[in-house]
C-alpha positions, 0 to 999 in steps of 0.5 A, a space after each residue: 557415610 560410614 559405608 564410604 569408611 569401609 569401603 576405604 578401609 577395604 581399600 587400604 587392605 587390598 591395596 596395602 603392600 607386604 612387609 619385607 624384611 631385608 638382612 645381609 649376613 656375612 659367610 665363614 667358611 670352615 674348610 668344611 662349609 660354608 655357614 649363614 646366620 640366620 637373623 633372630 628377628 626373621 628367624 621369630 617372626 618365621 618361629 624357626 625350631 632349630 631341633 626340628 625344622 630344616 632349610 631346602 636349598 634348590 639351585 638352578 642351573 639353566 642351560 644357557 650360560 648367559 642366564 644366571 644361577 638362582 639358589 633358593 632357600 626354603 624353610 621345611 618344617 617337621 
């Protein structure tokens, strides 16, 4: 009986959906650059250090015009 309980607990861990946090944010343009704000709950979850960390933006521009461009942002810890 105890083994069955452990097996079920392991199955639950392996099949659990990862937590996903989503937040739609506004874009601000000040005449020189665009700015987005990282919501506080997301920033705290990944422990952003605004004095040291940076974001690396990548824009993937496909060679075929029928495909969409893709913009990704990666947190770079210093």
